[in-house]
C-alpha positions as CSV (number, residue, x, y, z in Angstrom):
1,C,121.6,-174.0,-44.2
2,F,123.4,-177.0,-42.8
3,E,126.8,-175.8,-41.6
4,F,125.7,-175.5,-38.0
5,E,129.2,-175.0,-36.5
6,E,130.4,-172.5,-39.1
7,L,127.2,-170.5,-38.7
8,G,127.5,-170.4,-34.9
9,L,124.6,-172.7,-34.2
10,K,126.3,-175.7,-32.6
11,D,126.6,-176.1,-28.8
12,K,125.1,-172.7,-28.0
13,T,122.9,-171.3,-25.3
14,E,119.4,-170.4,-26.3
15,A,120.4,-166.7,-26.4
16,Q,123.5,-167.3,-28.5
17,F,121.6,-169.6,-30.9
18,R,118.7,-167.1,-31.3
19,A,121.1,-164.2,-31.9
20,N,123.2,-166.1,-34.5
21,A,120.2,-167.5,-36.3
22,N,118.7,-164.0,-36.5
23,K,121.9,-162.7,-38.2
24,I,121.8,-165.6,-40.6
25,F,118.2,-165.0,-41.7
26,A,118.9,-161.2,-42.0
27,T,121.8,-162.0,-44.3
28,I,119.8,-164.4,-46.4
29,R,117.0,-161.9,-46.8
30,A,119.5,-159.1,-47.6
31,N,120.7,-161.3,-50.4
32,G,117.4,-161.2,-52.1
33,C,116.2,-164.7,-51.0
34,N,112.6,-165.5,-49.9
35,T,113.0,-169.1,-48.8
36,V,115.5,-171.0,-46.6
37,Y,116.0,-174.7,-46.7
38,F,117.2,-175.7,-43.2
39,H,118.8,-179.1,-42.6
40,V,116.7,-180.8,-39.8
41,R,117.6,-184.4,-40.5
42,A,121.1,-185.4,-41.8
43,Y,121.6,-189.0,-40.5
44,D,118.3,-190.4,-39.1
45,D,118.5,-187.7,-36.5
46,A,116.7,-184.4,-35.7
47,I,117.6,-180.9,-34.7
48,Y,114.5,-180.8,-32.5
49,P,113.1,-183.0,-29.7
50,S,111.8,-186.0,-31.5
51,S,110.0,-189.2,-30.6
52,V,111.1,-190.8,-33.9
53,A,114.9,-190.0,-34.0
54,G,117.7,-189.0,-31.7
55,F,119.1,-185.5,-31.4
56,S,121.6,-184.4,-34.0
57,K,125.3,-184.3,-33.1
58,Y,125.7,-181.6,-35.7
59,I,124.0,-179.1,-33.5
60,S,124.8,-180.7,-30.1
61,S,128.2,-182.5,-29.6
62,D,126.9,-184.8,-26.9
63,G,123.8,-185.7,-28.9
64,K,121.5,-184.4,-26.2
65,A,118.8,-181.9,-26.7
66,P,119.6,-178.4,-25.3
67,G,117.1,-176.7,-22.9
68,Y,115.3,-175.2,-25.9
69,D,113.8,-176.3,-29.2
70,P,116.1,-175.1,-32.1
71,L,113.5,-175.7,-34.8
72,K,110.8,-173.8,-33.1
73,I,113.2,-170.8,-32.8
74,L,114.3,-171.1,-36.5
75,V,110.8,-171.2,-37.8
76,S,109.7,-168.2,-35.8
77,L,112.8,-166.1,-36.7
78,A,112.6,-167.0,-40.4
79,H,109.0,-165.9,-40.5
80,S,110.0,-162.7,-38.7
81,H,112.3,-161.9,-41.6
82,K,109.5,-162.7,-44.1
83,L,111.3,-165.9,-45.2
84,K,109.6,-169.2,-45.9
85,I,111.3,-172.1,-44.2
86,H,111.4,-175.7,-45.5
87,A,112.5,-178.6,-43.4
88,W,115.4,-180.2,-45.3
89,M,115.7,-183.9,-44.7
90,N,117.9,-186.8,-46.0
91,P,115.3,-189.6,-45.9
92,Y,117.4,-192.7,-45.9
93,R,120.8,-191.9,-44.5
94,V,121.8,-193.3,-41.1
95,S,125.5,-192.7,-41.6
96,S,127.9,-192.3,-44.6
97,T,128.1,-196.1,-44.8
98,K,124.6,-197.2,-43.7
99,I,121.0,-196.4,-44.9
100,L,117.5,-197.4,-44.1
101,D,116.5,-200.0,-46.6
102,P,114.3,-198.2,-49.2
103,A,112.6,-201.5,-50.0
104,S,111.3,-201.9,-46.5
105,E,107.8,-200.8,-45.5
106,T,109.2,-200.1,-42.0
107,T,111.6,-197.5,-43.6
108,T,108.8,-195.7,-45.4
109,V,106.7,-195.6,-42.2
110,R,109.6,-194.2,-40.2
111,I,110.2,-191.5,-42.8
112,V,106.6,-190.5,-43.0
113,N,106.2,-190.4,-39.3
114,Q,109.2,-188.1,-39.0
115,V,107.6,-185.8,-41.7
116,K,104.3,-185.9,-39.8
117,E,106.0,-185.0,-36.6
118,I,107.5,-181.9,-38.2
119,I,104.4,-180.6,-40.0
120,N,102.2,-181.3,-37.0
121,R,104.4,-179.5,-34.5
122,Y,106.0,-176.7,-36.5
123,A,104.7,-174.0,-38.8
124,V,107.1,-174.9,-41.6
125,D,106.2,-174.0,-45.1
126,G,107.4,-177.2,-46.7
127,I,109.4,-180.4,-46.5
128,H,112.5,-180.8,-48.7
129,F,114.5,-183.9,-49.6
130,D,118.1,-183.8,-50.8
131,D,119.5,-186.2,-53.5
132,Y,120.6,-189.0,-51.2
133,F,118.5,-191.9,-52.1
134,Y,120.2,-195.2,-53.0
135,P,123.9,-194.9,-52.2
136,T,126.8,-195.6,-54.6
137,N,129.2,-196.7,-51.9
138,I,127.4,-199.5,-50.2
139,K,127.9,-203.0,-51.6
140,K,124.5,-204.3,-50.5
141,Y,122.6,-201.9,-52.8
142,K,124.8,-201.9,-55.9
143,K,123.0,-204.9,-57.5
144,V,119.5,-203.4,-57.1
145,P,118.3,-202.6,-60.6
146,A,117.7,-198.9,-61.4
147,A,114.0,-199.6,-62.1
148,T,113.5,-201.3,-58.7
149,R,115.3,-198.4,-57.0
150,R,112.9,-195.9,-58.6
151,Q,109.9,-198.0,-57.8
152,N,110.9,-198.3,-54.1
153,V,111.7,-194.6,-53.8
154,N,108.4,-193.7,-55.5
155,V,106.4,-195.5,-52.8
156,M,108.0,-193.4,-50.1
157,V,107.8,-190.1,-52.1
158,R,104.1,-190.6,-52.8
159,K,103.3,-191.3,-49.2
160,V,105.2,-188.3,-48.0
161,Y,103.4,-186.1,-50.5
162,Q,100.1,-187.5,-49.3
163,A,101.0,-186.8,-45.7
164,V,102.0,-183.3,-46.4
165,K,98.8,-182.5,-48.4
166,Q,96.6,-184.1,-45.7
167,K,98.0,-181.7,-43.2
168,K,97.5,-178.6,-45.3
169,K,97.1,-178.1,-49.1
170,S,99.4,-175.1,-49.1
171,L,102.3,-177.0,-47.6
172,K,105.0,-177.8,-50.2
173,F,107.0,-181.0,-50.8
174,G,110.0,-180.8,-53.0
175,I,113.2,-182.6,-54.0
176,S,116.6,-181.5,-55.2
177,P,118.1,-184.3,-57.4
178,A,121.6,-184.4,-58.7
179,G,121.9,-182.2,-61.8
180,N,123.1,-185.1,-64.0
181,I,119.8,-186.6,-65.0
182,E,121.1,-190.1,-65.7
183,Y,123.0,-190.2,-62.4
184,A,120.0,-189.0,-60.4
185,E,117.8,-191.7,-62.0
186,S,120.4,-194.3,-61.1
187,L,120.1,-193.3,-57.4
188,G,116.3,-193.9,-57.5
189,C,114.8,-190.6,-58.7
190,D,111.9,-191.3,-61.0
191,L,112.2,-187.9,-62.7
192,A,110.1,-188.9,-65.8
193,T,107.2,-189.7,-63.5
194,W,107.6,-186.8,-61.0
195,L,107.7,-184.4,-63.9
196,S,104.8,-185.8,-65.8
197,E,102.3,-186.9,-63.2
198,D,100.7,-185.3,-60.2
199,G,100.8,-186.7,-56.7
200,Y,104.6,-186.8,-56.1
201,I,106.2,-183.4,-55.7
202,D,105.2,-179.7,-55.7
203,Y,108.5,-178.4,-57.0
204,I,112.0,-179.6,-58.0
205,V,115.5,-178.2,-57.5
206,P,118.0,-179.8,-59.9
207,Q,121.5,-179.2,-58.6
208,I,123.1,-177.8,-61.8
209,Y,126.4,-177.1,-60.1
210,W,128.7,-176.6,-63.1
211,S,129.8,-173.6,-65.1
212,D,129.7,-173.1,-68.8
213,Q,133.4,-173.7,-69.1
214,Y,133.6,-177.4,-68.3
215,R,136.4,-179.5,-69.7
216,M,135.5,-182.9,-71.1
217,G,138.6,-184.4,-72.5
218,R,140.2,-181.7,-74.7
219,K,136.9,-179.9,-75.3
220,V,135.4,-177.2,-73.2
221,T,131.6,-177.4,-73.1
222,S,128.7,-175.3,-71.8
223,L,127.7,-177.9,-69.2
224,Y,125.4,-175.7,-67.2
225,T,123.4,-174.6,-70.2
226,N,123.3,-178.1,-71.7
227,R,121.9,-179.6,-68.5
228,L,119.5,-176.8,-67.8
229,N,118.0,-177.4,-71.2
230,K,117.7,-181.1,-70.5
231,W,115.8,-180.5,-67.3
232,V,113.5,-178.0,-68.9
233,N,112.7,-180.5,-71.7
234,L,112.0,-183.2,-69.1
235,N,109.4,-181.1,-67.3
236,K,106.2,-182.3,-69.0
237,N,103.7,-181.1,-66.4
238,N,105.2,-177.7,-65.7
239,T,106.3,-178.6,-62.2
240,P,107.7,-175.4,-60.6
241,M,111.5,-175.7,-61.2
242,Y,114.1,-173.8,-59.2
243,I,117.6,-174.3,-60.4
244,G,120.2,-175.1,-57.7
245,L,123.3,-172.9,-58.2
246,A,126.7,-173.5,-56.6
247,T,127.8,-170.5,-54.5
248,Y,130.2,-172.9,-52.9
249,R,132.2,-173.2,-56.1
250,A,132.6,-169.5,-56.7
251,G,136.3,-168.6,-57.0
252,T,137.5,-172.2,-56.7
253,Y,140.1,-173.9,-58.9
254,S,139.1,-177.0,-60.7
255,S,141.1,-178.7,-63.5
256,S,137.8,-179.7,-65.1
257,D,135.3,-176.9,-64.2
258,L,137.3,-173.9,-65.4
259,G,134.6,-171.2,-65.3
260,W,134.5,-170.7,-61.5
261,R,138.0,-169.4,-61.4
262,R,138.1,-167.7,-64.8
263,K,134.9,-165.7,-64.4
264,N,133.1,-163.9,-61.6
265,N,129.7,-163.6,-63.2
266,N,128.8,-167.2,-63.4
267,L,125.8,-166.9,-61.0
268,V,124.3,-163.9,-62.8
269,S,124.7,-165.6,-66.2
270,Q,123.1,-168.7,-64.9
271,I,120.2,-166.9,-63.3
272,K,119.6,-165.0,-66.6
273,K,119.6,-168.3,-68.5
274,E,117.2,-170.1,-66.1
275,K,114.8,-167.1,-66.4
276,A,115.0,-167.2,-70.2
277,A,114.3,-170.9,-70.1
278,G,111.0,-170.3,-68.2
279,C,112.2,-171.7,-64.8
280,D,110.6,-170.3,-61.6
281,G,113.7,-169.2,-59.8
282,F,116.9,-170.4,-58.2
283,V,118.4,-171.8,-55.0
284,L,121.9,-170.9,-53.7
285,F,123.9,-173.6,-52.1
286,S,124.9,-172.7,-49.6
287,S,124.3,-169.8,-47.3
288,S,127.7,-169.8,-45.6
289,Y,129.4,-169.0,-48.9
290,M,127.5,-165.8,-49.4
291,Y,130.3,-163.9,-47.6
292,H,133.3,-166.3,-48.2
293,S,136.4,-164.3,-49.2
294,R,137.1,-166.3,-52.4
295,A,133.4,-165.8,-53.5
296,A,133.5,-162.1,-52.9
297,K,133.7,-160.9,-56.6
298,E,131.1,-163.4,-57.7
299,M,128.7,-162.5,-54.9
300,K,129.2,-158.7,-55.4
301,N,128.1,-159.2,-59.0
302,Y,125.2,-161.2,-57.9
303,R,124.1,-158.6,-55.3
304,N,124.4,-155.8,-57.9
305,Y,122.2,-157.8,-60.3
306,I,119.4,-158.6,-57.8
307,R,119.1,-155.0,-56.5
């Protein structure tokens, strides 16, 4: 979950926030899910009262904390619906054009402190990082070699993992990299290490957001299946792998990714394939599209399948 305004969670009273969050979690549970990834840090901010970061404008327009703790309510309500809840964070982003320098020890300390603040104060079930590591649109970082990027990111990832495990062994730490392996590695994801050595992550969610009717030049290719197989082959230490699926693309038109408009059983087909490949499950991105009108046929087939 990250669409605070669309989901009725922005600029609300405590009663409104609680009621709307309760509906969201009931819907997620009714769609066969057992875990929710809730965006608690988008741009070096927080959706809870923090001593490390300012309050998020995505949940409060004036950037001031309301008279209640949103994250405390979210954790409690998620658990009441028998959902696990992972605090989803973008570790480096300050804005769309500025990041915390991944090479700086101060940056790593700041990120680790924010993680510790969450796991020490809230009964979350895990910490989750998105795929925003080194940016592609900031000149300062374009000349940093890919190997250096991975090395710097690894220092941070390992320290976050250690902090999570020091708090409680059962707490999980996972990352959802871009589904294109080469691209993810160029951003600083050391996938070969994370998926062959212990001490970095507990699970991984590759964002394989393409259909099996993807046009490359004049040829249509099974891009979802091809990339799924690459991820499975890369997983040398059997790290739990949950495949990220694109509910937000259901029913959309794309001149390159033809499958989302041509078919309405993409999700079901993709779930069957990740199961057959030995993966541990799937993650739908994102919750607000579960009842979007253009995704209705796709989601109806999905719901019939999971029942």
